C-alpha positions in Angstrom: -98.5 28.1 127.4 -99.6 24.4 127.6 -102.3 23.2 125.2 -104.4 20.1 125.9 -106.1 18.0 123.2 -109.5 17.2 124.8 -112.1 14.6 123.8 -115.6 13.7 125.1 -116.7 10.3 123.7 -120.4 9.6 123.6 -122.6 7.1 121.8 -123.6 9.6 119.1 -120.7 12.0 118.8 -117.0 12.5 119.8 -116.7 16.1 120.8 -113.1 17.4 120.7 -111.3 20.7 121.5 -107.9 22.2 121.9 -107.9 24.1 125.2 -105.0 26.0 126.8 -104.1 25.9 130.5 -106.2 29.0 131.2 -109.3 27.3 129.9 -109.6 29.2 126.6 -110.9 27.0 123.8 -108.7 27.5 120.7 -110.7 25.2 118.5 -113.6 22.8 118.9 -115.7 20.5 116.7 -117.3 17.1 116.8 -117.4 13.9 114.7 -119.9 11.0 114.6 -118.9 8.2 116.9 -117.9 5.0 115.0 -120.4 2.2 115.0 -118.0 -0.7 114.7 -114.6 -1.8 116.1 -114.5 1.1 118.6 -111.4 -0.4 120.2 -109.5 0.6 117.0 -111.6 3.3 115.3 -111.9 5.6 118.3 -108.3 5.9 119.3 -107.3 6.0 115.7 -109.7 9.0 115.1 -108.2 10.7 118.2 -104.7 10.4 116.9 -105.7 11.9 113.5 -107.3 14.8 115.3 -104.3 15.4 117.5 -102.0 15.4 114.5 -104.2 18.1 112.9 -103.9 20.2 116.1 -100.1 19.7 116.0 -99.9 21.3 112.5 -100.5 24.7 114.0 -100.2 24.4 117.8 -98.2 22.6 120.5 -100.0 19.8 122.2 -98.6 18.9 125.6 -101.1 16.3 126.9 -104.3 14.6 126.1 -107.4 14.5 128.2 -110.4 12.2 127.5 -113.9 12.2 128.9 -115.7 9.0 127.9 -118.9 7.0 128.3 -118.5 3.7 130.0 -116.7 2.5 133.1 -113.1 3.7 133.2 -110.0 2.6 135.0 -108.4 6.0 135.1 -105.1 4.7 136.5 -104.6 2.5 133.4 -106.4 4.8 131.0 -108.6 2.1 129.7 -112.3 1.2 129.3 -113.5 -1.4 131.8 -117.0 -1.7 130.3 -119.0 0.1 127.6 -122.5 -0.5 126.3 -123.5 -1.6 122.8 -123.7 2.0 121.8 -120.0 1.8 121.3 -119.3 -1.7 119.9 -116.1 -3.5 121.0 -115.1 -0.4 123.1 -114.8 -2.5 126.3 -111.1 -3.1 127.0 -109.8 -0.3 124.8 -106.4 1.0 126.1 -106.7 4.6 125.2 -103.7 6.0 127.1 -101.4 3.2 125.9 -102.5 3.6 122.3 -102.0 7.4 122.2 -98.8 7.2 124.1 -97.4 4.7 121.6 -98.6 6.6 118.6 -97.6 10.2 119.6 -95.6 10.0 122.8 -98.2 12.1 124.7 -99.3 11.4 128.3 -103.1 10.7 128.2 -105.6 10.9 131.0 -109.0 9.2 130.9 -112.1 9.7 133.0 -115.8 8.7 133.0 -117.9 11.3 131.2 -120.1 12.3 134.2 -117.0 12.6 136.5 -115.3 14.7 133.9 -118.4 17.0 133.4 -118.5 17.6 137.2 -114.8 18.6 137.2 -115.5 20.9 134.2 -118.3 22.5 136.1 -116.0 22.9 139.1 -113.3 24.6 137.0 -115.3 26.8 134.7 -119.0 26.3 135.3 -121.8 26.2 137.9 -119.5 24.7 140.5 -116.8 27.3 140.3 -115.8 28.5 143.8 -117.8 25.7 145.5 -115.9 23.2 147.6 -118.7 20.6 147.8 -121.5 19.7 145.3 -123.1 16.7 143.6 -123.7 16.6 139.9 -126.6 14.7 138.4 -127.3 14.2 134.7 -130.8 13.4 133.6 -130.7 11.8 130.2 -131.5 8.4 128.7 -130.2 7.2 132.0 -129.0 9.0 135.2 -125.4 9.7 136.0 -123.8 11.2 139.0 -120.6 12.6 140.4 -119.5 13.9 143.7 -117.1 16.7 144.5 -115.8 16.9 148.1 -113.4 19.6 149.3 -112.7 20.5 145.7 -111.8 17.0 144.7 -113.6 14.3 142.8 -114.7 11.5 145.2 -114.5 8.1 143.4 -115.0 5.7 146.2 -113.0 2.5 147.0 -112.9 1.2 143.4 -113.9 4.2 141.3 -117.6 3.5 141.4 -119.0 6.3 143.5 -121.7 8.5 142.1 -123.9 5.9 140.5 -127.0 7.6 141.7 -129.1 6.3 138.8 -129.1 2.9 140.5 -130.1 3.9 143.9 -133.5 2.3 144.6 -136.8 4.2 144.7 -139.1 1.2 144.7 -137.7 -2.2 145.8 -140.6 -4.0 143.9 -140.4 -1.6 141.0 -139.6 -1.9 137.3 -136.7 -4.0 136.1 -133.5 -2.0 135.4 -130.8 -2.6 132.8 -128.4 -3.0 135.7 -130.2 -6.1 136.8 -131.9 -4.5 139.8 -135.5 -3.4 140.4 -136.9 0.1 141.0 -133.8 2.1 140.2 -133.9 5.9 140.2 -133.3 6.1 136.5 -136.3 3.9 135.7 -138.5 6.7 137.1 -136.6 10.0 136.7 -134.6 9.8 133.5 -135.9 11.5 130.3 -136.5 8.1 128.8 -138.7 7.2 131.7 -140.7 10.4 131.1 -141.3 9.3 127.5 -142.3 5.8 128.7 -144.7 7.2 131.3 -146.3 9.5 128.8 -146.9 6.7 126.3 -148.4 4.4 129.0 -150.7 7.1 130.3 -151.8 8.0 126.7 -152.6 4.4 126.0 -154.7 4.2 129.1 -156.6 7.3 128.1 -156.9 5.9 124.5 -155.0 8.8 123.0 -153.0 8.4 119.8 -149.3 8.9 120.5 -146.9 10.4 118.0 -144.6 7.5 117.1 -141.6 9.9 117.2 -142.6 11.3 120.6 -139.5 12.5 122.7 -138.8 14.5 125.7 -138.7 17.8 123.8 -142.2 17.1 122.3 -143.6 16.2 125.7 -142.3 19.4 127.2 -144.0 21.4 124.4 -147.3 19.6 125.3 -146.7 20.6 128.9 -146.2 24.2 128.0 -149.4 24.0 125.9 -151.4 22.8 128.9 -152.0 19.2 127.7 -153.6 17.4 130.6 -151.9 14.1 130.2 -148.5 15.6 129.7 -148.9 17.9 132.7 -149.9 15.0 135.0 -147.0 12.8 133.8 -144.5 15.6 134.1 -145.6 16.4 137.6 -145.2 12.8 138.6 -141.8 12.7 136.9 -140.7 15.8 138.9 -141.7 14.1 142.1 -139.5 11.1 141.2 -136.6 13.4 140.4 -137.0 15.2 143.7 -137.2 11.9 145.7 -133.7 11.0 144.4 -132.3 14.5 145.1 -133.6 14.3 148.6 -131.8 11.0 149.2 -128.6 12.4 147.8 -129.0 15.4 150.1 -129.4 13.2 153.2 -126.4 11.1 152.4 -124.0 13.8 151.2 -125.3 17.1 152.4 -123.6 18.7 149.4 -125.2 22.2 149.7 -125.5 22.4 145.9 -126.8 19.9 143.4 -126.0 20.7 139.8 -128.4 19.2 137.2 -127.2 18.5 133.6 -128.6 16.6 130.7 -131.1 17.5 128.0 -134.0 18.4 130.3 -131.9 21.0 132.1 -132.2 23.1 129.0 -135.9 23.8 130.1 -134.3 26.5 132.2 -135.8 28.7 134.9 -139.3 27.2 134.9 -138.0 23.7 135.3 -135.6 24.7 138.1 -138.2 26.8 139.9 -140.5 23.8 140.0 -137.7 21.4 141.1 -136.6 23.7 143.9 -140.2 24.2 145.1 -140.9 20.5 145.3 -137.5 19.8 146.8 -138.0 22.3 149.7 -141.5 20.8 150.4 -140.1 17.3 150.5 -136.7 17.6 152.2 -136.4 18.3 156.0 -136.5 22.0 156.5 -133.0 22.1 158.0 -131.6 21.0 154.7 -134.0 22.9 152.6 -132.9 26.2 154.1 -129.6 26.2 152.3 -129.5 23.4 149.7 -129.9 24.7 146.1 -130.5 22.9 142.9 -129.0 24.7 139.9 -128.4 24.1 136.2 -125.1 23.0 134.7 -123.5 26.0 133.0 -121.2 24.4 130.4 -123.7 22.3 128.5 -121.9 20.4 125.7 -118.5 21.7 126.7 -118.5 20.3 130.2 -116.8 17.1 129.2 -113.9 18.6 127.3 -113.3 21.2 130.0 -113.2 18.4 132.6 -110.8 16.4 130.4 -108.6 19.4 130.1 -108.5 20.0 133.9 -107.8 16.3 134.5 -104.8 16.3 132.1 -103.4 19.6 133.4 -103.5 18.3 137.0 -102.6 14.8 136.1 -105.6 13.3 138.0 -105.4 9.5 138.0 
């Protein structure tokens, strides 16, 4: 049976697993992401981990899910943020092939997560769906007829930079009024702080999304108002995705998806009241199922099927 060494590279951790072709995880763990010279430290760490796998198991291929813009045909990083210093330009496939002789397949993390959900998660058995991750930013991926749709140059799915307000807040991408400036969890935190300052309320300097949600559950007026406005922004983006793609299902991942049934009940309610009724009758918004394992499952599937 084939075994795949799988990696999911993020700004905080590199999650890794050895997964067989049936999708059973033989071993998994994580290591802190390097904070310097990532063009050397990350592939070197991967090689060390693969060699440990090889001490007790066969490793047939390598699959990598990673933050940043990816050229999957070349297996290299086109661009990465400052969270992974010097990661831009890293030739992951070439490095691992030269070191270990193993074919290596690399994909953007949100795309890989969507493929993981299609194979073993919330998208299993569904031919079409969109995947949206609500985190510090907003990521997206599109599955059409059981295949990842990447667009003309691999850039499809960047829903975080669709525009909600053309005269809105400046975004890191250089545009104004992008979806992620209003509907990411970092925007929820920012909106809460701004509202609290207006109301002359002291704000916990360590306030985060989880703490805001606790305030929501405790009936805090400011938190409730900000959260309701945040949900409206999230829904506006989901309605736009629906009108463009008509995916039938939208899978939501990211930290806030852990809020569970109450969050998704509110999201679906607002969505059905906002979208045209013909779409609302069958479009469903559901949570991602694989949580932190989505990336490594997607990396495994990509390597097994040699998706370039």
